[in-house]
N, C-alpha and C positions, 0 to 999 in steps of 0.2 A: 409560050407559057409553059412553066415548069410544073409537072405533076407531082402531088405529094406521094412520097413513098409510103407504102402500105405494108404493115407488119401482119404476116400470116400466122396463125396459130394452127398449123395443119401437122398432124403427128408424123406424116410423111416427110415434111420439110425439117431442116435443122431448126431445133426448138430455140425459141427466144433469141434470134439473131442479134437484136440490140443490146443483149448482155454480153456478147462476146468481145474480147479485147482485140485490139488492133495487132498486138505482137502475140502470135499464137504460139510462139516457140517458148516463150516464158511462162513458167507455171507460177500461178499465185497461190501461196499457201498461207495459212494463218499460223502465227507463232502463238502457241497455247500460253507460254510464259508470260509473253507481253499482254496477251489478252487477259489473264488472270490478274496481273498486276493492275491493269487499268480498271477491271471490275472491282478489285478490292479498294482502290483508291477513291473511285466513284462511291462505294458503299461508305467509306469513313466520312467522305465530305457530306453525303445525305445525312448521316447520323449526326455530325456536328451541326448541320443546318437545323436539323429538327430539334436538337437540344437547345440551340440559341432561341428558336421560335418559342419553345415551351417556357423557357426562363423569362423571355420578355413578356409573354402573355401572363405568366403568375406575378411578375413584378407589376404590371399594369392593373391586374385584379387587386393586388395588395394596396396599391396607391388609391384605387377607387374606394376599397373597403375602408381605409384610414380616413378618407375624405367623408365618407357617409357616416362614420362614427362620430366625427367631430361635429356634424350638423345636428 
């Protein structure tokens, strides 16, 4: 029977062993330019989505108001 591996959160041990990559020689760096591009793109997408939702909501309210005025 195989025993489950146990993650130890001891300060004396290597911290967070399960976060370590297999290839230790390769450095994983974040490209700030790419990160900023993706952040700006997501902000634009969120803005356009919010504008669409507001326009559709106002259109629905206008339709309901017109229907209620005719009755």
